[in-house]
Backbone of each chain as ProteinMPNN parsed JSONL, in Angstrom:
{"seq_chain_A": "XXXXXXXXXXXXXXXXXXXXXXXXXXXXXXXXXXXXXXXXXXXXXXXXXXXXXXXXXXXXXXXXXXXXXXXXXXXXXXXXXXXXXXXXXXXXXXXXXXXXXXXXXXXXXXXXXXX", "coords_chain_A": {"N_chain_A": [[73.714, 130.478, 71.591], [74.812, 127.876, 73.762], [72.573, 126.136, 75.899], [70.732, 124.757, 78.662], [67.553, 123.69, 79.778], [65.941, 122.808, 82.602], [63.001, 121.442, 83.304], [61.56, 121.089, 85.613], [61.799, 122.102, 88.928], [61.582, 120.64, 91.194], [60.911, 117.268, 91.816], [58.812, 114.748, 92.958], [58.56, 111.418, 93.903], [57.155, 108.171, 94.564], [58.744, 105.479, 96.265], [59.863, 102.853, 94.199], [58.363, 103.562, 92.015], [58.291, 104.945, 88.617], [60.854, 107.256, 87.477], [61.074, 110.463, 86.043], [62.955, 112.952, 84.788], [63.087, 116.036, 83.356], [64.691, 117.556, 80.547], [65.557, 120.084, 78.335], [67.47, 121.192, 75.595], [69.473, 123.743, 74.06], [71.289, 124.319, 71.219], [73.829, 125.261, 68.932], [75.181, 123.483, 67.484], [75.895, 119.961, 67.076], [75.475, 118.67, 70.119], [77.332, 117.58, 73.079], [75.974, 115.914, 75.836], [75.165, 115.655, 79.279], [74.223, 114.051, 82.345], [74.487, 114.909, 85.663], [74.728, 114.014, 89.123], [74.085, 115.16, 92.414], [74.51, 114.366, 95.595], [73.444, 115.172, 98.96], [75.76, 117.331, 100.491], [77.829, 116.299, 98.999], [80.047, 115.843, 96.14], [79.843, 116.425, 92.55], [78.619, 113.902, 90.596], [79.078, 111.955, 87.71], [76.368, 110.712, 85.933], [75.553, 109.794, 83.399], [76.382, 110.023, 79.861], [75.998, 111.595, 76.673], [77.462, 111.454, 73.58], [77.213, 111.711, 70.773], [76.989, 109.105, 69.861], [75.16, 106.201, 70.339], [71.703, 106.959, 70.697], [70.152, 106.321, 72.875], [71.129, 106.247, 76.066], [72.768, 104.519, 78.583], [73.268, 104.7, 82.08], [74.787, 104.893, 85.342], [73.483, 103.134, 88.24], [71.002, 102.32, 87.223], [69.845, 104.348, 85.729], [68.822, 105.991, 82.695], [68.969, 107.831, 79.593], [67.513, 109.508, 76.827], [68.525, 110.846, 73.817], [66.935, 113.14, 71.88], [66.85, 114.579, 68.984], [64.979, 115.884, 67.38], [63.187, 116.859, 69.201], [64.767, 118.339, 70.784], [65.571, 117.302, 73.288], [66.634, 115.672, 76.326], [65.859, 113.72, 78.32], [65.903, 112.277, 81.58], [65.539, 109.044, 82.889], [64.269, 106.447, 85.047], [63.293, 103.195, 85.814], [62.351, 102.383, 88.329], [62.211, 103.957, 91.315], [64.543, 104.421, 93.969], [65.142, 104.837, 97.452], [67.678, 105.872, 97.847], [68.094, 107.374, 95.614], [67.346, 109.956, 96.002], [68.252, 113.212, 95.532], [70.057, 116.005, 94.012], [69.757, 116.731, 90.604], [71.5, 117.422, 87.657], [71.283, 118.636, 84.407], [73.468, 118.891, 81.701], [75.285, 120.662, 79.221], [77.803, 120.79, 76.691], [79.81, 123.652, 75.999], [81.224, 123.905, 73.686], [82.408, 121.708, 71.067], [84.96, 120.66, 71.864], [88.155, 119.765, 73.332], [88.713, 120.952, 75.976], [86.348, 122.201, 76.779], [84.164, 124.484, 78.466], [81.515, 123.525, 80.711], [77.976, 123.823, 80.588], [75.513, 124.314, 82.842], [72.236, 123.183, 83.784], [69.561, 124.442, 85.92], [69.025, 122.575, 87.788], [67.284, 119.756, 89.221], [65.512, 118.808, 91.973], [65.18, 115.703, 93.338], [62.884, 113.976, 95.188], [62.239, 111.081, 97.103], [59.677, 109.154, 98.2], [58.86, 107.04, 100.87]], "CA_chain_A": [[74.559, 129.978, 72.676], [74.347, 126.608, 74.32], [71.891, 126.239, 77.189], [69.815, 123.673, 79.007], [66.431, 124.061, 80.626], [65.355, 121.713, 83.349], [61.623, 121.919, 83.339], [61.008, 120.95, 86.962], [62.788, 122.364, 89.972], [61.422, 119.596, 92.209], [60.076, 116.126, 91.452], [58.631, 113.845, 94.089], [58.0, 110.133, 93.478], [57.135, 107.128, 95.58], [59.723, 104.416, 96.049], [59.377, 101.789, 93.328], [57.671, 104.104, 90.828], [59.259, 105.48, 87.643], [61.375, 108.619, 87.588], [61.285, 111.203, 84.797], [63.476, 114.309, 84.983], [63.061, 116.564, 81.991], [65.729, 118.504, 80.149], [65.625, 120.509, 76.944], [68.718, 121.893, 75.338], [69.583, 124.615, 72.894], [72.683, 124.249, 70.773], [74.041, 125.619, 67.534], [75.878, 122.367, 66.851], [75.497, 118.7, 67.694], [76.13, 118.808, 71.42], [77.483, 116.5, 74.051], [75.078, 116.167, 76.953], [75.459, 114.856, 80.463], [73.483, 114.203, 83.59], [75.27, 114.757, 86.885], [73.928, 113.939, 90.344], [74.748, 115.7, 93.604], [73.886, 114.005, 96.864], [73.7, 116.199, 99.973], [77.132, 117.497, 100.987], [78.754, 115.536, 98.165], [80.396, 116.465, 94.87], [79.049, 116.137, 91.357], [78.973, 112.593, 90.048], [78.524, 111.736, 86.38], [75.426, 109.603, 85.801], [75.641, 109.278, 82.036], [76.769, 111.028, 78.876], [75.712, 111.403, 75.26], [78.505, 112.121, 72.782], [76.923, 111.474, 69.345], [76.917, 107.683, 69.497], [73.78, 105.731, 70.48], [70.842, 108.003, 71.261], [69.712, 105.864, 74.197], [72.352, 106.122, 76.85], [72.577, 103.924, 79.91], [74.216, 105.185, 83.056], [74.919, 104.127, 86.582], [72.336, 103.032, 89.145], [69.763, 102.058, 86.518], [69.352, 105.513, 84.994], [69.113, 106.122, 81.279], [68.454, 109.05, 78.975], [67.404, 109.411, 75.375], [68.764, 112.07, 73.06], [65.961, 113.299, 70.797], [67.223, 115.818, 68.305], [63.773, 116.552, 66.866], [62.532, 117.52, 70.331], [65.865, 118.96, 71.555], [65.395, 116.866, 74.669], [67.546, 114.67, 76.882], [65.208, 113.414, 79.591], [66.498, 111.213, 82.405], [64.506, 108.147, 83.394], [64.628, 105.236, 85.792], [62.026, 102.464, 85.923], [61.89, 102.179, 89.688], [62.994, 104.819, 92.2], [65.015, 103.906, 95.245], [65.33, 105.936, 98.419], [69.021, 106.445, 97.677], [68.116, 108.26, 94.436], [67.021, 111.324, 96.418], [69.438, 114.038, 95.284], [69.877, 117.056, 93.005], [70.197, 116.245, 89.297], [71.827, 118.519, 86.738], [71.464, 118.394, 82.973], [74.637, 119.701, 81.355], [75.666, 120.642, 77.808], [79.118, 121.378, 76.454], [79.758, 124.929, 75.299], [81.766, 123.622, 72.354], [82.783, 120.312, 70.88], [86.417, 120.57, 71.888], [88.665, 119.032, 74.482], [88.588, 121.556, 77.301], [85.215, 123.102, 76.754], [83.361, 124.653, 79.673], [80.198, 122.904, 80.772], [76.875, 124.729, 80.896], [74.615, 123.552, 83.699], [70.874, 123.589, 84.077], [69.347, 124.904, 87.293], [68.925, 121.421, 88.669], [65.993, 119.238, 89.664], [65.641, 118.054, 93.222], [64.339, 114.502, 93.355], [62.53, 113.403, 96.487], [61.659, 109.74, 97.007], [58.839, 108.931, 99.393], [58.753, 105.611, 101.21]], "C_chain_A": [[73.955, 128.706, 73.237], [73.679, 126.845, 75.678], [71.063, 124.991, 77.427], [68.739, 124.225, 79.931], [65.896, 122.804, 81.296], [63.969, 122.167, 83.763], [61.012, 121.857, 84.732], [62.096, 121.237, 87.983], [62.738, 121.279, 91.047], [60.482, 118.531, 91.679], [60.015, 115.2, 92.654], [57.962, 112.571, 93.588], [57.975, 109.192, 94.666], [58.184, 106.079, 95.237], [59.098, 103.319, 95.195], [58.632, 102.266, 92.092], [58.694, 104.734, 89.883], [59.645, 106.935, 87.936], [61.51, 109.216, 86.192], [61.747, 112.607, 85.172], [63.705, 114.899, 83.595], [64.139, 117.61, 81.754], [65.585, 118.806, 78.669], [66.889, 121.324, 76.747], [68.573, 122.795, 74.125], [71.039, 124.624, 72.485], [72.767, 124.565, 69.291], [74.822, 124.531, 66.792], [75.386, 121.087, 67.519], [76.2, 118.566, 69.035], [76.511, 117.489, 72.066], [76.669, 116.886, 75.269], [75.377, 115.185, 78.081], [74.333, 115.037, 81.484], [74.457, 113.945, 84.739], [74.308, 114.706, 88.074], [74.763, 114.472, 91.512], [73.95, 115.283, 94.821], [74.253, 115.042, 97.919], [75.136, 116.161, 100.492], [78.155, 116.656, 100.225], [79.062, 116.316, 96.892], [79.474, 116.047, 93.743], [79.535, 114.833, 90.741], [78.304, 112.415, 88.687], [77.619, 110.513, 86.393], [75.539, 108.956, 84.431], [75.994, 110.418, 81.087], [76.326, 110.608, 77.48], [76.758, 112.187, 74.474], [78.414, 111.685, 71.33], [77.012, 110.017, 68.921], [75.437, 107.252, 69.615], [72.923, 106.783, 71.165], [70.254, 107.609, 72.607], [70.954, 105.511, 75.006], [72.024, 105.528, 78.212], [73.672, 104.414, 80.842], [74.276, 104.297, 84.274], [73.606, 104.095, 87.33], [71.002, 102.907, 88.424], [69.162, 103.226, 85.761], [69.682, 105.408, 83.51], [68.497, 107.417, 80.754], [68.453, 108.851, 77.469], [67.593, 110.77, 74.736], [67.771, 112.11, 71.902], [66.198, 114.642, 70.135], [65.986, 116.598, 67.857], [63.049, 117.32, 67.966], [63.519, 118.325, 71.158], [65.745, 118.599, 73.034], [66.411, 115.798, 75.034], [67.029, 114.328, 78.275], [65.848, 112.212, 80.269], [65.383, 110.356, 82.988], [65.119, 107.013, 84.202], [63.329, 104.495, 86.044], [61.467, 102.43, 87.341], [62.781, 102.961, 90.653], [63.357, 104.103, 93.488], [65.255, 105.085, 96.172], [66.671, 106.639, 98.212], [69.133, 107.35, 96.445], [67.802, 109.71, 94.795], [68.274, 112.185, 96.37], [69.048, 115.175, 94.345], [70.478, 116.554, 91.704], [70.378, 117.421, 88.344], [71.983, 118.0, 85.317], [72.527, 119.383, 82.492], [74.922, 119.555, 79.865], [77.053, 121.251, 77.677], [78.952, 122.681, 75.674], [80.233, 124.759, 73.862], [82.058, 122.138, 72.262], [84.296, 120.179, 70.831], [86.876, 120.056, 73.231], [88.436, 119.664, 75.824], [87.468, 122.58, 77.333], [84.593, 123.284, 78.133], [82.047, 123.89, 79.556], [79.174, 123.966, 81.149], [75.814, 123.91, 81.624], [73.193, 124.095, 83.65], [70.752, 123.976, 85.545], [69.212, 123.766, 88.286], [67.486, 121.048, 88.981], [66.233, 118.432, 90.929], [64.662, 116.906, 93.207], [64.136, 114.047, 94.791], [61.887, 112.044, 96.257], [60.947, 109.439, 98.311], [58.679, 107.433, 99.629], [57.305, 105.129, 101.121]], "O_chain_A": [[72.743, 128.496, 73.189], [74.15, 127.64, 76.491], [70.736, 124.26, 76.491], [68.99, 125.108, 80.752], [65.458, 121.864, 80.634], [63.803, 123.153, 84.482], [60.017, 122.536, 84.988], [63.189, 120.676, 87.909], [63.732, 121.029, 91.729], [59.405, 118.83, 91.163], [61.03, 114.907, 93.285], [56.923, 112.627, 92.929], [58.686, 109.393, 95.651], [58.471, 105.826, 94.067], [57.962, 102.905, 95.426], [58.304, 101.466, 91.217], [59.822, 105.025, 90.283], [58.898, 107.707, 88.535], [62.0, 108.561, 85.272], [61.006, 113.361, 85.804], [64.423, 114.331, 82.772], [64.456, 118.425, 82.621], [65.499, 117.894, 77.846], [67.315, 122.057, 77.639], [67.681, 122.63, 73.293], [71.921, 124.901, 73.297], [71.899, 124.189, 68.504], [75.086, 124.661, 65.597], [74.554, 121.133, 68.425], [77.414, 118.367, 69.073], [76.065, 116.421, 71.647], [76.67, 118.044, 75.687], [75.784, 114.046, 77.853], [73.607, 116.031, 81.478], [75.145, 112.926, 84.787], [73.22, 115.28, 88.034], [75.973, 114.262, 91.583], [72.849, 115.782, 95.055], [75.271, 115.721, 97.786], [75.653, 115.112, 100.876], [79.222, 116.342, 100.751], [78.419, 117.324, 96.601], [78.453, 115.396, 93.964], [80.711, 114.685, 90.41], [77.115, 112.688, 88.53], [78.025, 109.425, 86.802], [75.613, 107.733, 84.311], [75.922, 111.596, 81.437], [76.287, 109.422, 77.153], [76.929, 113.393, 74.656], [79.423, 111.33, 70.722], [77.102, 109.73, 67.728], [74.564, 107.896, 69.033], [73.371, 107.429, 72.112], [69.892, 108.478, 73.401], [71.713, 104.604, 74.665], [71.113, 105.987, 78.902], [74.836, 104.529, 80.46], [73.882, 103.131, 84.253], [72.722, 104.918, 87.092], [69.975, 103.339, 88.948], [68.071, 103.102, 85.206], [70.688, 104.814, 83.123], [67.626, 108.014, 81.387], [69.279, 108.126, 76.915], [66.901, 111.73, 75.076], [67.766, 111.224, 71.047], [65.807, 115.692, 70.646], [65.954, 117.826, 67.946], [62.377, 118.315, 67.695], [63.126, 118.939, 72.15], [65.809, 119.462, 73.909], [66.969, 115.118, 74.172], [67.682, 114.611, 79.279], [66.275, 111.261, 79.615], [64.401, 110.876, 83.516], [66.294, 106.672, 84.066], [62.347, 105.113, 86.454], [60.251, 102.446, 87.534], [63.967, 102.661, 90.791], [62.593, 103.297, 94.018], [65.538, 106.195, 95.722], [66.779, 107.853, 98.382], [70.151, 108.017, 96.256], [67.977, 110.6, 93.963], [69.244, 111.921, 97.081], [67.894, 115.303, 93.935], [71.583, 116.011, 91.697], [69.518, 118.296, 88.241], [72.721, 117.048, 85.064], [72.489, 120.564, 82.835], [74.815, 118.462, 79.31], [77.433, 122.123, 78.459], [78.081, 122.803, 74.812], [79.711, 125.389, 72.942], [81.969, 121.407, 73.249], [84.848, 119.648, 69.868], [86.08, 119.924, 74.161], [87.999, 118.98, 76.75], [87.629, 123.685, 77.851], [84.504, 122.322, 78.895], [81.541, 123.645, 78.461], [79.458, 124.882, 81.921], [75.286, 122.936, 81.086], [72.972, 125.296, 83.495], [71.705, 123.858, 86.315], [69.278, 123.982, 89.496], [66.593, 121.895, 89.003], [67.041, 117.504, 90.956], [63.455, 117.108, 93.08], [65.094, 113.769, 95.512], [61.091, 111.871, 95.333], [61.546, 109.468, 99.386], [58.398, 106.667, 98.706], [57.028, 103.957, 101.373]]}, "seq_chain_B": "XXXXXXXXXXXXXXXXXXXXXXXXXXXXXXXXXXXXXXXXXXXXXXXXXXXXXXXXXXXXXXXXXXXXXXXXXXXXXXXXXXXXXXXXXXXXXXXXXXXXXXXXXXXXXXXXXX", "coords_chain_B": {"N_chain_B": [[89.405, 103.795, 92.583], [90.625, 106.608, 90.824], [90.258, 109.981, 92.029], [89.16, 113.411, 92.113], [90.329, 115.641, 94.524], [89.582, 118.048, 97.093], [90.523, 120.76, 99.173], [90.085, 123.26, 101.749], [87.15, 121.528, 103.066], [85.292, 123.261, 103.988], [85.423, 126.725, 104.257], [85.707, 129.576, 106.146], [85.719, 133.064, 106.08], [86.703, 136.497, 106.563], [85.283, 139.386, 105.058], [87.197, 140.923, 102.518], [89.514, 139.564, 103.037], [92.108, 137.367, 101.82], [91.718, 134.267, 100.136], [92.679, 130.906, 99.549], [91.846, 128.245, 97.619], [92.164, 124.801, 97.377], [93.018, 122.119, 95.16], [93.418, 118.795, 94.07], [93.862, 117.438, 91.12], [92.947, 114.558, 89.065], [95.59, 112.321, 88.413], [96.723, 111.868, 85.772], [95.417, 113.658, 84.212], [94.985, 116.516, 82.07], [93.601, 118.861, 81.651], [92.143, 121.425, 83.551], [89.699, 122.808, 85.765], [87.664, 125.377, 87.279], [84.595, 125.785, 88.904], [81.678, 127.456, 90.187], [79.023, 127.492, 92.616], [76.595, 129.377, 93.658], [74.487, 129.53, 96.495], [71.418, 128.006, 95.856], [71.486, 128.606, 93.193], [72.553, 128.161, 89.707], [75.256, 125.928, 88.759], [78.233, 127.45, 87.79], [80.606, 128.154, 85.253], [83.972, 129.085, 85.839], [86.783, 129.159, 85.123], [89.203, 127.707, 82.895], [92.125, 125.659, 82.517], [95.224, 124.912, 81.103], [98.26, 123.405, 80.273], [99.807, 125.023, 81.92], [98.677, 127.549, 81.737], [95.919, 129.88, 81.589], [93.156, 128.779, 79.78], [90.636, 129.614, 79.154], [88.239, 131.947, 80.396], [85.439, 132.996, 82.383], [83.059, 135.737, 82.565], [82.748, 136.156, 85.236], [85.166, 135.645, 86.374], [87.125, 137.765, 87.412], [89.663, 140.329, 88.026], [90.101, 139.813, 90.657], [90.388, 137.161, 90.991], [92.584, 134.367, 90.672], [94.458, 131.667, 89.241], [96.527, 128.82, 89.744], [99.096, 126.425, 89.16], [100.996, 125.216, 91.256], [102.749, 123.127, 91.644], [103.428, 119.725, 90.604], [101.045, 118.531, 91.249], [99.026, 120.014, 92.606], [96.281, 122.324, 92.165], [95.266, 125.544, 92.29], [92.867, 127.982, 93.407], [92.763, 131.361, 93.853], [91.322, 133.949, 95.695], [91.57, 137.295, 95.867], [90.669, 139.501, 97.469], [88.128, 138.992, 99.32], [84.584, 139.154, 98.78], [81.225, 139.577, 100.038], [79.502, 138.414, 98.2], [81.009, 136.421, 97.102], [80.603, 134.16, 98.482], [79.957, 130.812, 98.221], [79.715, 127.477, 96.781], [82.594, 125.996, 95.658], [83.767, 124.228, 92.944], [86.221, 122.03, 91.776], [87.45, 120.602, 88.762], [88.632, 118.053, 86.516], [89.973, 116.841, 83.394], [90.729, 114.358, 80.894], [92.244, 114.591, 77.891], [92.587, 112.45, 76.21], [90.52, 110.805, 76.712], [88.14, 111.84, 75.964], [85.551, 114.33, 76.56], [84.577, 114.318, 79.08], [84.258, 115.584, 82.339], [85.655, 115.347, 85.549], [84.609, 115.786, 88.779], [85.496, 117.354, 91.891], [84.655, 117.166, 95.462], [84.001, 119.684, 96.303], [84.45, 122.961, 97.81], [83.075, 124.721, 100.386], [82.692, 128.08, 100.598], [82.412, 130.631, 102.87], [81.794, 133.948, 103.288], [82.087, 136.454, 105.618]], "CA_chain_B": [[89.279, 104.637, 91.388], [91.174, 107.95, 91.11], [89.255, 111.029, 92.136], [89.604, 114.773, 92.378], [90.134, 116.011, 95.928], [89.61, 119.483, 97.354], [90.652, 121.183, 100.573], [89.322, 122.56, 102.776], [85.759, 121.277, 102.679], [84.551, 124.469, 104.342], [86.303, 127.839, 104.61], [85.011, 130.793, 106.585], [86.664, 134.165, 106.046], [86.144, 137.83, 106.685], [85.308, 140.196, 103.848], [88.463, 141.61, 102.297], [90.637, 138.65, 103.218], [92.472, 136.496, 100.711], [91.566, 132.836, 100.382], [93.203, 129.991, 98.536], [91.164, 126.962, 97.597], [93.114, 123.84, 96.802], [92.473, 120.975, 94.431], [94.354, 117.855, 93.474], [93.17, 116.761, 90.016], [93.354, 113.188, 88.781], [97.01, 112.504, 88.124], [97.122, 111.93, 84.363], [94.58, 114.614, 83.506], [95.741, 117.672, 81.597], [92.75, 120.047, 81.669], [91.644, 121.691, 84.898], [88.608, 123.78, 85.733], [86.955, 125.777, 88.486], [83.205, 126.194, 88.782], [81.122, 127.796, 91.488], [77.572, 127.381, 92.742], [76.004, 130.179, 94.727], [73.361, 128.8, 97.07], [70.143, 128.135, 95.169], [71.657, 128.99, 91.787], [73.217, 127.191, 88.831], [76.709, 125.786, 88.723], [78.727, 128.346, 86.74], [82.01, 128.016, 84.878], [84.852, 130.209, 86.156], [88.044, 129.206, 84.398], [89.855, 126.452, 82.528], [93.583, 125.798, 82.622], [95.919, 123.848, 80.379], [99.657, 123.68, 79.931], [100.272, 126.096, 82.797], [98.088, 128.854, 81.514], [94.47, 129.922, 81.472], [92.637, 128.555, 78.435], [89.395, 130.357, 78.98], [87.638, 132.383, 81.652], [84.126, 133.606, 82.229], [82.961, 137.138, 83.033], [82.837, 136.145, 86.697], [86.581, 135.501, 86.743], [87.742, 139.082, 87.219], [91.04, 140.472, 88.528], [90.192, 139.327, 92.031], [90.622, 135.725, 90.948], [93.738, 133.854, 89.934], [94.662, 130.232, 89.375], [97.935, 128.456, 89.667], [99.46, 125.028, 89.385], [102.301, 125.491, 91.86], [103.617, 121.961, 91.543], [102.878, 118.75, 89.674], [99.804, 117.889, 91.655], [97.987, 120.92, 93.093], [95.696, 123.359, 91.305], [94.657, 126.416, 93.297], [92.088, 129.167, 93.066], [92.943, 132.403, 94.858], [90.48, 135.147, 95.645], [92.471, 138.255, 96.503], [89.979, 140.284, 98.488], [86.796, 138.378, 99.209], [83.368, 139.939, 98.979], [80.121, 138.76, 100.526], [78.921, 137.672, 97.084], [81.863, 135.279, 96.741], [80.142, 132.987, 99.231], [79.472, 129.831, 97.25], [80.437, 126.217, 96.721], [83.541, 126.024, 94.553], [84.098, 122.89, 92.486], [87.332, 121.807, 90.868], [87.241, 119.459, 87.873], [89.733, 117.791, 85.594], [89.622, 115.937, 82.303], [91.826, 113.747, 80.154], [91.9, 114.762, 76.475], [92.618, 111.159, 75.522], [89.322, 110.053, 77.064], [86.939, 112.595, 75.643], [85.325, 115.634, 77.195], [83.993, 114.146, 80.412], [84.974, 116.241, 83.425], [85.517, 114.69, 86.843], [84.489, 116.863, 89.771], [85.776, 117.145, 93.298], [83.51, 117.31, 96.366], [83.683, 121.088, 96.518], [84.782, 123.725, 99.015], [82.06, 125.735, 100.684], [83.302, 129.323, 101.077], [81.487, 131.561, 103.523], [82.42, 135.246, 103.544], [81.288, 137.173, 106.627]], "C_chain_B": [[89.813, 106.037, 91.708], [90.058, 108.976, 91.186], [89.919, 112.371, 92.378], [89.335, 115.072, 93.862], [90.26, 117.523, 96.082], [89.744, 119.731, 98.845], [90.639, 122.694, 100.66], [87.911, 122.252, 102.281], [84.905, 122.506, 102.969], [85.55, 125.529, 104.801], [85.437, 129.039, 104.979], [86.04, 131.907, 106.646], [85.94, 135.487, 106.221], [86.255, 138.549, 105.345], [86.627, 140.943, 103.725], [89.687, 140.73, 102.453], [90.882, 137.847, 101.943], [92.207, 135.049, 101.09], [92.19, 132.061, 99.226], [92.479, 128.664, 98.685], [92.034, 125.978, 96.822], [92.42, 122.623, 96.204], [93.642, 120.089, 94.001], [93.599, 117.106, 92.384], [93.632, 115.304, 89.89], [94.698, 113.22, 88.056], [97.359, 112.578, 86.643], [96.244, 112.876, 83.546], [95.378, 115.873, 83.185], [94.941, 118.975, 81.619], [92.161, 120.2, 83.057], [90.656, 122.855, 84.852], [88.208, 124.157, 87.152], [85.554, 126.223, 88.1], [82.751, 126.669, 90.165], [79.595, 127.685, 91.44], [77.143, 128.214, 93.942], [74.739, 129.473, 95.189], [72.066, 129.077, 96.316], [70.248, 128.498, 93.698], [72.374, 127.89, 91.001], [74.691, 127.05, 89.157], [77.22, 126.605, 87.526], [80.215, 128.124, 86.503], [82.786, 129.274, 85.266], [86.032, 130.268, 85.194], [88.482, 127.793, 84.017], [91.352, 126.705, 82.365], [94.222, 124.614, 81.927], [97.347, 124.296, 80.098], [100.174, 124.928, 80.655], [99.782, 127.49, 82.443], [96.574, 128.747, 81.386], [94.08, 129.73, 80.011], [91.466, 129.474, 78.149], [88.889, 130.794, 80.355], [86.303, 133.054, 81.374], [84.182, 135.055, 82.724], [83.1, 137.229, 84.542], [84.295, 136.229, 87.137], [87.293, 136.823, 86.476], [89.115, 139.125, 87.879], [91.204, 140.018, 89.969], [90.565, 137.853, 92.095], [91.939, 135.428, 90.242], [93.827, 132.348, 90.176], [96.134, 129.936, 89.156], [98.061, 126.949, 89.81], [100.874, 125.071, 89.947], [103.285, 124.323, 91.795], [102.94, 120.951, 90.631], [101.534, 118.181, 90.049], [98.699, 118.863, 92.036], [97.535, 121.909, 92.034], [94.905, 124.266, 92.235], [93.862, 127.551, 92.667], [92.276, 130.17, 94.194], [91.941, 133.515, 94.612], [91.186, 136.184, 96.492], [91.825, 138.989, 97.666], [88.509, 139.889, 98.454], [85.675, 139.371, 99.485], [82.282, 138.996, 99.491], [79.568, 137.86, 99.42], [79.812, 136.551, 96.548], [81.479, 134.03, 97.515], [79.46, 132.019, 98.271], [80.172, 128.51, 97.508], [81.331, 126.283, 95.493], [83.952, 124.589, 94.216], [85.305, 122.937, 91.554], [86.991, 120.599, 90.002], [88.489, 119.266, 87.021], [89.255, 116.838, 84.509], [90.879, 115.494, 81.569], [91.492, 113.828, 78.674], [91.898, 113.457, 75.696], [91.383, 110.319, 75.797], [88.062, 110.863, 76.838], [86.78, 113.822, 76.51], [84.69, 115.517, 78.572], [84.873, 114.816, 81.456], [84.645, 115.539, 84.74], [85.603, 115.764, 87.926], [84.944, 116.406, 91.157], [84.539, 117.39, 94.145], [83.142, 118.748, 96.674], [84.242, 121.654, 97.806], [83.689, 124.758, 99.212], [82.755, 126.942, 101.286], [82.218, 130.221, 101.646], [82.243, 132.835, 103.854], [81.512, 136.05, 104.469], [81.549, 138.677, 106.584]], "O_chain_B": [[89.486, 106.593, 92.756], [89.043, 108.861, 90.499], [91.076, 112.454, 92.79], [88.255, 114.789, 94.379], [90.949, 118.188, 95.309], [89.167, 119.022, 99.668], [91.126, 123.363, 99.749], [87.528, 122.677, 101.19], [83.917, 122.762, 102.281], [86.415, 125.259, 105.634], [84.559, 129.455, 104.222], [87.121, 131.72, 107.204], [84.725, 135.579, 106.049], [87.208, 138.34, 104.594], [87.119, 141.522, 104.693], [90.784, 141.111, 102.043], [89.993, 137.674, 101.11], [92.443, 134.646, 102.229], [92.214, 132.518, 98.083], [92.501, 128.043, 99.747], [92.563, 126.292, 95.756], [91.381, 122.17, 96.685], [94.707, 120.577, 93.62], [92.783, 116.233, 92.683], [94.592, 114.887, 90.538], [94.913, 114.06, 87.182], [98.267, 113.334, 86.296], [96.324, 112.889, 82.317], [96.304, 116.251, 83.904], [95.518, 120.063, 81.608], [91.729, 119.223, 83.669], [90.764, 123.756, 84.021], [88.38, 123.384, 88.094], [85.352, 126.933, 87.115], [83.358, 126.329, 91.18], [78.973, 127.773, 90.38], [77.308, 127.806, 95.091], [74.009, 128.891, 94.386], [71.664, 130.229, 96.155], [69.234, 128.678, 93.025], [72.746, 126.848, 91.541], [75.297, 127.939, 89.754], [76.718, 126.477, 86.409], [80.983, 127.931, 87.445], [82.317, 130.392, 85.049], [86.261, 131.282, 84.535], [88.18, 126.821, 84.708], [91.78, 127.829, 82.106], [93.825, 123.466, 82.127], [97.588, 125.445, 79.727], [100.875, 125.762, 80.081], [100.402, 128.489, 82.808], [96.026, 127.679, 81.115], [94.59, 130.411, 79.121], [91.327, 130.029, 77.058], [89.088, 130.097, 81.35], [86.065, 133.599, 80.296], [85.203, 135.525, 83.227], [83.522, 138.258, 85.07], [84.604, 136.827, 88.168], [87.969, 136.989, 85.461], [89.667, 138.088, 88.248], [92.326, 139.858, 90.447], [91.004, 137.359, 93.134], [92.35, 136.149, 89.332], [93.337, 131.832, 91.18], [96.865, 130.674, 88.495], [97.262, 126.292, 90.477], [101.844, 124.972, 89.196], [104.499, 124.513, 91.881], [101.972, 121.29, 89.951], [100.934, 117.434, 89.275], [97.527, 118.562, 91.808], [98.29, 122.28, 91.135], [93.972, 123.812, 92.898], [94.146, 128.008, 91.56], [91.985, 129.872, 95.352], [91.739, 133.961, 93.483], [91.381, 135.988, 97.692], [92.412, 139.075, 98.745], [87.741, 140.403, 97.641], [85.802, 140.286, 100.299], [82.404, 137.775, 99.389], [79.214, 136.705, 99.658], [79.413, 135.816, 95.644], [81.986, 132.946, 97.225], [78.497, 132.378, 97.592], [81.086, 128.417, 98.327], [80.86, 126.597, 94.4], [84.418, 123.839, 95.074], [85.389, 123.782, 90.663], [86.317, 119.676, 90.459], [89.286, 120.184, 86.832], [88.266, 116.123, 84.678], [91.924, 116.142, 81.612], [90.537, 113.189, 78.234], [91.275, 113.366, 74.638], [91.202, 109.255, 75.204], [87.029, 110.598, 77.453], [87.737, 114.301, 77.118], [84.307, 116.526, 79.165], [86.091, 114.638, 81.458], [83.495, 115.186, 85.0], [86.554, 116.545, 87.973], [84.796, 115.243, 91.535], [83.492, 117.775, 93.623], [82.084, 119.008, 97.246], [84.479, 120.928, 98.771], [83.409, 125.565, 98.325], [83.344, 126.848, 102.363], [81.232, 130.528, 100.977], [83.215, 132.81, 104.608], [80.345, 136.297, 104.166], [80.961, 139.428, 107.363]]}, "name": "protein", "num_of_chains": 2, "seq": "XXXXXXXXXXXXXXXXXXXXXXXXXXXXXXXXXXXXXXXXXXXXXXXXXXXXXXXXXXXXXXXXXXXXXXXXXXXXXXXXXXXXXXXXXXXXXXXXXXXXXXXXXXXXXXXXXXXXXXXXXXXXXXXXXXXXXXXXXXXXXXXXXXXXXXXXXXXXXXXXXXXXXXXXXXXXXXXXXXXXXXXXXXXXXXXXXXXXXXXXXXXXXXXXXXXXXXXXXXXXXXXXXXXXX"}
């Protein structure tokens, strides 16, 4: 069955330093993977997606992620954290490769940014 | 930019009462979904809906739950007799099959059952 594991429940970085949020996936087929962000009292916003094209995916707000099949990983990175990046981040995999597939969420990683 | 909207943002109800959570998906989207997030836990899939019928539902989506598209714009989730454990954030999402599998989420409705 498809699943994602977010290795850190909480990551704290200083403003201006790099961000690394780790995600490993398990899938019986070539999956589609996403990162969503949830700011306090807000909905889920798509940061970026991997759907079997380029393995290095660029998203909004300077975030990117690299799909590594050999490591079954899809880690989220940003070169320089900003205070506004403080939020909950979810790694997500599709249950199937079809149009209306359910999404399977990781437990989330809370990112804190210290001034 | 079009977005998914949900009402109300917060609903408080007594155990045993019926609640209806409302969503307006993005207008040209054809697939609709409900997810929920119990405080401190993962976001979990509840149900998907296409062409006026349920496509798929999870084990969570028991007989207490139902979904409906009563008109051309709204998509509702009804909980017939709420339990304490139904307290959660409920997210609606929609997707356009012509644009891939990306799902667009609403801001959520926080349901509190007392």
